[in-house]
N, CA, C and O atoms as a Tinker XYZ file with bonds, in Angstrom:
    96  protein
     1  N   -143.906000   29.282000 -214.685000    73     2
     2  CA  -144.834000   30.090000 -215.502000    64     1     3
     3  C   -146.260000   29.622000 -215.234000    63     2     4     5
     4  O   -146.654000   28.457000 -215.276000    81     3
     5  N   -146.972000   30.713000 -214.953000    73     3     6
     6  CA  -148.788000   30.403000 -215.295000    64     5     7
     7  C   -149.673000   30.238000 -216.390000    63     6     8     9
     8  O   -150.869000   29.951000 -216.345000    81     7
     9  N   -148.906000   30.463000 -217.448000    73     7    10
    10  CA  -149.807000   30.248000 -218.277000    64     9    11
    11  C   -148.831000   29.787000 -219.478000    63    10    12    13
    12  O   -147.819000   30.438000 -219.735000    81    11
    13  N   -149.185000   28.645000 -220.189000    73    11    14
    14  CA  -148.356000   28.286000 -221.284000    64    13    15
    15  C   -148.104000   29.035000 -222.762000    63    14    16    17
    16  O   -148.964000   29.471000 -223.528000    81    15
    17  N   -146.894000   29.042000 -222.891000    73    15    18
    18  CA  -146.569000   29.893000 -224.101000    64    17    19
    19  C   -147.797000   29.929000 -225.425000    63    18    20    21
    20  O   -148.425000   30.908000 -225.829000    81    19
    21  N   -147.861000   28.500000 -225.902000    73    19    22
    22  CA  -148.671000   28.268000 -226.957000    64    21    23
    23  C   -149.776000   28.776000 -226.769000    63    22    24    25
    24  O   -150.160000   29.144000 -227.879000    81    23
    25  N   -150.816000   29.113000 -225.726000    73    23    26
    26  CA  -152.120000   29.347000 -225.725000    64    25    27
    27  C   -152.015000   30.498000 -226.123000    63    26    28    29
    28  O   -153.118000   31.039000 -226.193000    81    27
    29  N   -151.065000   31.225000 -226.466000    73    27    30
    30  CA  -151.168000   33.096000 -227.134000    64    29    31
    31  C   -151.782000   32.659000 -228.212000    63    30    32    33
    32  O   -152.568000   33.430000 -228.762000    81    31
    33  N   -151.585000   31.434000 -228.719000    73    31    34
    34  CA  -152.496000   31.388000 -230.091000    64    33    35
    35  C   -153.985000   31.203000 -230.093000    63    34    36    37
    36  O   -154.611000   30.823000 -231.082000    81    35
    37  N   -154.516000   31.492000 -228.933000    73    35    38
    38  CA  -156.144000   31.061000 -228.521000    64    37    39
    39  C   -156.482000   32.791000 -228.316000    63    38    40    41
    40  O   -155.782000   33.803000 -228.351000    81    39
    41  N   -157.607000   32.578000 -228.139000    73    39    42
    42  CA  -158.508000   33.913000 -227.868000    64    41    43
    43  C   -158.124000   34.507000 -226.744000    63    42    44    45
    44  O   -158.458000   35.669000 -226.512000    81    43
    45  N   -157.222000   33.645000 -225.730000    73    43    46
    46  CA  -156.936000   34.280000 -224.724000    64    45    47
    47  C   -155.713000   34.960000 -224.628000    63    46    48    49
    48  O   -155.466000   35.450000 -223.526000    81    47
    49  N   -154.912000   35.099000 -225.502000    73    47    50
    50  CA  -153.720000   35.582000 -225.776000    64    49    51
    51  C   -153.787000   37.198000 -224.691000    63    50    52    53
    52  O   -152.940000   37.527000 -223.862000    81    51
    53  N   -154.694000   37.740000 -224.952000    73    51    54
    54  CA  -154.544000   38.666000 -224.426000    64    53    55
    55  C   -154.288000   38.684000 -222.896000    63    54    56    57
    56  O   -153.546000   39.500000 -222.349000    81    55
    57  N   -155.124000   37.492000 -222.122000    73    55    58
    58  CA  -154.898000   36.947000 -220.543000    64    57    59
    59  C   -153.486000   36.429000 -220.209000    63    58    60    61
    60  O   -152.810000   36.591000 -219.193000    81    59
    61  N   -153.232000   35.766000 -221.341000    73    59    62
    62  CA  -151.624000   35.003000 -220.933000    64    61    63
    63  C   -150.670000   35.844000 -220.974000    63    62    64    65
    64  O   -149.740000   35.727000 -220.177000    81    63
    65  N   -150.698000   37.004000 -222.030000    73    63    66
    66  CA  -149.662000   38.100000 -222.214000    64    65    67
    67  C   -149.770000   39.091000 -220.824000    63    66    68    69
    68  O   -148.829000   39.755000 -220.390000    81    67
    69  N   -151.006000   39.038000 -220.288000    73    67    70
    70  CA  -151.309000   39.726000 -219.268000    64    69    71
    71  C   -150.254000   39.123000 -217.830000    63    70    72    73
    72  O   -149.510000   39.625000 -216.988000    81    71
    73  N   -150.699000   37.920000 -218.166000    73    71    74
    74  CA  -150.052000   36.891000 -217.298000    64    73    75
    75  C   -148.281000   36.972000 -217.240000    63    74    76    77
    76  O   -147.543000   37.119000 -216.266000    81    75
    77  N   -148.028000   36.845000 -218.382000    73    75    78
    78  CA  -146.390000   36.725000 -218.468000    64    77    79
    79  C   -145.814000   38.409000 -218.205000    63    78    80    81
    80  O   -144.602000   38.533000 -218.031000    81    79
    81  N   -146.565000   39.497000 -218.184000    73    79    82
    82  CA  -146.302000   40.581000 -217.745000    64    81    83
    83  C   -145.947000   40.651000 -215.909000    63    82    84    85
    84  O   -144.863000   40.899000 -215.381000    81    83
    85  N   -146.945000   40.416000 -215.406000    73    83    86
    86  CA  -147.229000   39.953000 -214.248000    64    85    87
    87  C   -146.226000   39.473000 -213.757000    63    86    88    89
    88  O   -145.638000   40.069000 -212.855000    81    87
    89  N   -145.755000   38.164000 -214.286000    73    87    90
    90  CA  -144.674000   37.049000 -213.745000    64    89    91
    91  C   -143.175000   37.405000 -213.802000    63    90    92    93
    92  O   -142.227000   36.975000 -213.145000    81    91
    93  N   -143.270000   38.582000 -215.067000    73    91    94
    94  CA  -142.166000   39.201000 -215.414000    64    93    95
    95  C   -141.409000   39.864000 -214.114000    63    94    96
    96  O   -140.356000   40.483000 -214.262000    81    95
């Protein structure tokens, strides 16, 4: 996992979401 799920609570939630979509 390139991005921790807990970081979704941050303002970078979009980047993290995109990251999860990429690794999926």
